[in-house]
N, C-alpha and C positions, 0 to 999 in steps of 0.2 A: 504493500500500500504506500502510495506517495504521501509523504508527510508534509507537503506544502499546503498551507491553509490561508486563504484570503477571507477577510470579513469586511463587508461593504456597508457603509453608512454614509449618507449624503454629506454630513459634516460632523466634526468632533470639536468640542471646546471644553475649557476648564470647568466652567460653572454649569455643567450639564450632568444630570443623573439619569434615571430611567433607563432607556435603551442603551445610551452611551455607557453607563456603568455596567450593565449586563454584559455588553460586548467587551469592555475592558477586563472584567473578571474572567470571562470565558477565555480571552486571549492569553491572559497570564497563566491560566490552568493548562492550556494546550502547550504553551511554550515551556512550562515546567516539566511537561511530559516528553519533551524532546522534539516537538513540532516546530517547523519554521513558519512563523505567523506574521502576516502583515495586515494592518488595518488600512483600508483604502477609502479615500474620500473624494467627492466630486465638486465641492464648492470652491469658490475662489477666496482664499484668505492669504494675507501677506505674512502671517506670523505662525505658521505651523511648527517651525523649529522651536519657537518659544512655548507653544502649547504642549508639545511633546516633552520638553524639559520640565515644565511645571507639573505635568501629570506624573512624570517619573519621580520628581522630587517628593511628592506626597504619597508615592507608592501605588498609584492607581494604574499606571502603565508599566507593564513588565519590562525588565531591563533589556531583554532581547527582542522585544516587539517593536516594530517600526510603524509609523504612520506615513503612508505614501499618498500624496495628493496629486491629482491629474496635472495641475498647472506646475507644481514643483517638479514633477517627473519630467515634463517636456522642457522646462526651463533648465534643469540640471543636465539633461541629455544634450542640449545645444550650447552649453557653456564651455568655452575652451580656455578661458583665462580670467584673471581678476579685472577690476576696473582699470581702464586705460588712464594714462596721465591726462588726456584730453577730458575725460569724464570727471576726473577728480577736480581739475581746474574749473570745469563748468559748474560743478556743485558748489564750490567755494564762492564763485561769482553769484550763482542763483540764490544761495541761501543768505546772502547779505541783505540787510534791511535797507541798504542804500543802493540806488541805481543811478549811474551817471547819465545825465541828460533828462532825468525824470524827477518830478516833484512827488514826494511821498507823504501820505497820511498814515501814521502809525497808530494802531489801536493796541496798546500794551496789555490791556485787560483781556482782550479776546485773542491776542497773539496773531494778529493779521495786519496787513498793510495794503493800501491802494496806491497805484502809481499813475501819474498824469503827465502827458506830453503837451505842453502849451495848452492846457485845459482839457485835452481829450483823454478819456479814461483808457488806459492801455493794459494794465496788469494788476493782478490780485495775488497776494502770497499768504499762505497759511502755515504757521509753525505749531509744533506741539508745545506743551507747557515747559518741556525741557529744552526748547530752542531748536528742535530738529525740523527741518523743512518738510512739510507734508505734500503740498502741491502748489502749482502756479497756474492761474487762469490768464488767458490772453484774449484781448478784445479788439474788434475792428472799429472803424470810425463811427459806426452806428451803435456802439456799445453792445454789440452782439458777441457773445462768447464764441470764440473760434476753436480754442484748444485748451485742454488741461494736461499738464505734466504732473505725474505722481512719482514721488521719490521714496525709496527704501531708507531705512535708518542708516545704512552704510553710505548713502549718498548717490547711488545709481538710480537712473530712471527706470521704474518698473512698468509703467504704462503711459500711453498717450491716448487721450479721448478727443475725437473731433466731433463738433456739434453742428446741428442744423441751424443756420443763421436766423431762421424765422421762428422756430419753435423752441430753441435752446435745449433740444433733446439730443442725446448721443446718436451719431450716425455710424461711427466706426471707432473701435478700440484696439490698440496695438499693445502687445505684451512683449517685454524685453528680458534678455538674460543679463547677468551681472556685467558682461563685457559688451553689451549693446546690440546683440543680435535679436531681431524680431522673430520670435518663434511661433507666434499665434496672433491672428486678428479676428475680431468679431464684427459683423455688420448688423445694424439694427434697422427695422422698418419704422414706419411712422408711429406705431403703437409701442415702440421701445422693445419689441420682441426680436430675438435673434433671427436673422434671415439667412446668414451664411457664417460659417466658421472656416478659416483657412489655417492649416497647420504646416509650418515650414520646417524642413529638415536641413540643417546647416551642412551636414556631411554629404548629402546627395543632391541638394538643390531641388528635391522633390517637394511638391505641394499637394497636400490632401485637402479635399473640400467636403464640408458637411453642411447639411441644411439646418441642423438644429443640434442641441445638446444631446438629444437621444442618440443620434448617429455618432457624434464625437465621443461620447462616453463609452458606447459599446465598442467602438474601434479601439479605444485605450484598454478596455478590459480584455479584449481578445489579444492585444499585444502583450499585456502582462502575462497572460496564461500561456501564450505560445512560446515563451522563453523556457518552459519546463518540458522535458521529454515525456514525463508521465503527467497525466491529467491531474492538476491540483483540485482541491475542493474550494468552493466559494460559498460562504454563507451570506446571503443578502439580508441584512438586518433592517434595512429601510425599505418598507413595502412600496414607497413611492418610486424607488429605483428598480423595482422588480421587472418592469417591461424592458429596461435596458439589458438586464441579465438574461431575460428570455430571448432577446435578439442575438445573443452571443452564439458563436460556433459551438455546437454541442460536442464536437470532437476534441475541443480544447479544454473542457472544464466539467467537473461534476458540480451541478448547481443545486443549492438548497435555499428555500425561501422561508424566513422566519416571520411569523405573525406575532407581534408583541402586545397587541391590544385588541379590544372588541372590534370586530369587523362590521358591526351594524351601526348605522346612523341612528338618530333619535327615533324612538325611545330606547335604542340599544338592546332590543330583545329580538328573539326569533320572529321573523315575519317583517321586521323593519327593513327599510331600504339598505342596500350595501353601501358602505362609504366609497366615495369616488376613487380614492387612491388604492382601495383593495379590489375594485371591480376587475381591472385587467388580469390580475393574478387568478382570481377565483373563476372568472369566465373561461380561463384556459387551464383549468385544473386537470383536465384529462391529458394535457400535453406536458405537464411539468414533472420533473423527476421526484421532488420531495418538498413537502411543506411541513414546517415544524410549528406546532401550537403548544400552549402551555398547560392546558387542562383537557381532560377527557370530554367535558361538556361542550367545549368549543369544537372539538373534533366531531362530536356527534351532530352538532348543529350544522356544520359545513357539509358533512356527508348527507344529512337529511335533505339539504337544499340543492347540492351540486352533484351528488353521486359519490360512490365509493370506488376509487381507483387504486386503492392500496398504496397511496403515496402520502398519507397524512400521518405524522408521527408526533407523539406527545413527549416533550422533554421539558419538564419544569426547570425553573431557575435553581441555582444552588447557593449555599452559603458556606463560608469557611468557619471553622470552630473558633470561638472567641474565648481566650483564656483569661483575659483581664476582667476582673469583677469591678463594675462601676457602682458606687453607692447611690441608692435611691434617695430622691428628694421628696419629702412629704407633699401630697396634694398637687403634684406636677403632672400635667397632661401634655402630651407632645404629638405633633403631626409633622411629617416630612413629606413635602409635596411641592410640585410646581405651583406657582401662583397663576392659575389659569381657570377660567370658568368651568371647564370640564372636570376639574378636580373637586368641585363642590365645597370649597372652603367657606363659602357664605353659609352653607348648611351647618357646618361645624361651629362657626362663630355664633349663629343664632341658637343652636342647641346648647352651647356653652353658657349662654345667659341663664338657662334653666339650671345648669349645674351650679353656677355661682349662687343662685337663690337658695340652694340646699347646702352648699359648702362654700361659705364666703371666702375661705382661705385658698380656694382653688385657683391655679394659674394655668394658662394654656400658652405654650410656645410653638409657633409654626415656623419651621425652617424650610427655606426654598427661595426661589427667584422666579420672576415672570411678569407678564404684562398686566396681571390683575391686581397688583399690589395696591394701587391708589383706591380702587373700588373697595377692596377688603378693609383698608384702613378707615374709609368712610363708614362702613358698617360697624366697625369697632367703636368709632366715635359716636355714631348715632345711638348705639346701645349702651353708651357710657361704660365700656369695658376696658378702658385704657389701663386700669390698674390690674387687670386680670389676663388680658390677651395681648401678646406681642408677636409682631412679624419680625422674625430674627434674621432673615436673609439666608443666603446659601451657606451650608456648612460642609467642610471636608471631614468632619468628625461625626459621621452619622451614628456609629456604634456608641459613642459617648453620649450623644444627646438622647438616643433611644434608651440607653441603659439607665440613665438617671431618672426616667419617668416612672410614675406608678402605673400609668396606662398610656398606650398610644392609640391613635384614632385614624379612621379612614372614612370619608364621606363622598367619594368620587361619584360622578354620574355613571361611569363605567370604568372597567379595568380589563387588562388582558391576563393579569395574574396578581399583580401588586407585590413587588419585591420587598416593599417596606414592611409588609406583614411578617414575612420570614425574618427580615432583619430585626424586627421587634422581638420576635420569639427567641431568636438566637441570643439576644441580649437580655433575656429573662423578663421581658415586659409583655403582659397580656394586651390584646387588641380588641377594641370595640369598633365594629365596622357596619356600614350599611350593606344590605344584601343586594349586590349588583353583579352583573355578568362582566368579567369572569374572575374567579379567584377566591374571594373571601370565604364562601361556603366550602370551597375545596380545601382550604388551608386551615382555617380556624376550627378547632374542635369546640363546638358551642358549649359553654359552661365549664370547660376544662382548661382551655388555653386562651379564652376570650369569649366575646359574644358577637353574634351576627344578628342584627335587628332589621325589621322591615325597612325597605328603602324610603327615605325621607320622613321616617317616624321620629321626629326630634324628641318627643316626650319619652319614648322608650329608649332612644339612644342616650339621652341625658341620664335616665334612671340607672342604666347599666354603668355609666361612668361614675355616678355618685356611689353606687353600690361598691365599686372597687376602691374609691377614695376613702370611704368610711370603713373599709375592711382591708387595710394594707397587708395584713398577714395572708388573707385569702388571695389578694392580688399577687403577693410574692410566690405563693404556692402555684398559682396559675402560670406565673412567669417561668418557674422551674419546670413545670409540665411542658410549656411551650419550647423551652430550650432543649429538652430531651427529645421531643417530637421532631423538631426541626433538624437536629443533628442526625437523627435516624433516617428521616425521609428525604431530606433535601441536601445531602452531603455531596461533596465533590466527586467521590469515586462513583457513586450511582449515576451522577450527571455525565461523567466522562464515559462510562460504559454505554449509556444510551446513545451518545454521539458515535462511538465506535460501531455499535450495531447498525446505526443508520448508514455510516460510511460503507460498511461491509455489504449492506443491502444494495447500495448504489453500484458498487463494483460487481456484484453478482449479476446485475442486469445488463452489464456491458457485453457486447458480442466478443466471444473469445477467438483468438487467432488459432487457425488450424495448423 
């Protein structure tokens, strides 16, 4: 069996949990077992080396696991040397706040400057707080933006964007190597959608043309896999990228598609519409090699609706054994979640008002990050819960924050599994959760390791939280039960064996050479 494994997710960043954390944990596990693992991403970021370093520093990214980004890949492939003396001189000139022959208006608070030539607006510069030049905008006589030059921290130009003079929208973007070679350009239509991508090969002068990201990304995925004599395995962790993987050459790769969340749109139950980003995969279920889901219930629902092609496998997430005992804090309730409407934190805050009525000393700390923060804070303010509920922001110490709590909570609109439930149990903290698809009823042993209450029943939810806060010894016993249960059912070895069984299954279906 080839031990090369790719895991694909559209993007990776430091302050991301959920699917990102699952993939990071899985990659560390495979790497420790001797596999050659690469995480591959499709977005455009200028700081993936920094992201990798920071994830490694906090122990989330395995020491032998690399993040390979499509833009970084082609940039590095076409880089032959460092910055030229000409480029270094240009950056020194460009990054200066003074311009010979131009009058400058400096805004020191905003770190920018505007430049004028005999009254005509010609140029705009933007620096970071640390004084590093970010970009320069150039304008014509009619004050229409013509060009933006973007700079890396090292001083080289990383891209140039050319604009439509009437709409101020991008028309063409060119991407450069450290030594100034344009390795890729993107053309945009009037709706700012990509209309063409051209990929340049410095070594052959060959140009590849793609109509969209779908074609470009699939081309790259095929190139990655073609470098291996034996077919590598690829786990597509981002369902939105599944169609790109499905378009790959089947002779180059063993493909696996992981579904990490509920595939139904509102109300997220069997019979609901299928989410748009899941539709292409499920509509082609009879032609894909393997789909991994997290619960038996989700597998049954998919088979019931789309048919049984013996290609759906249940592989729950796993947790590592935690040896460090964290001391509990009285009356502390915790939630770890993205600040997003689909996570139902408004439900949790409203229910906690009922908890405080019964246990005035109770406090709720919600750890996470996301676009819903301001709305959640307004709810806290409106309910006069500022002395009891805190939005703590993102934490890299999930085990500690869960371990300190008397009880942890989950009030999502839907889930695919809810890794935070297992993380709570492994840290000896019982969980009170709404009964939603999928996960809570599969993981929580009701009355033994926590409670599963009817969805959106705030009164019942609050009563169970109060019950545990008023009986900390009972909560501790339930936490110990959860710890033993999680270690036994969701351990790393069982998880690894399930993946090996799936890999063997894929290999057994391949045509054998005579």
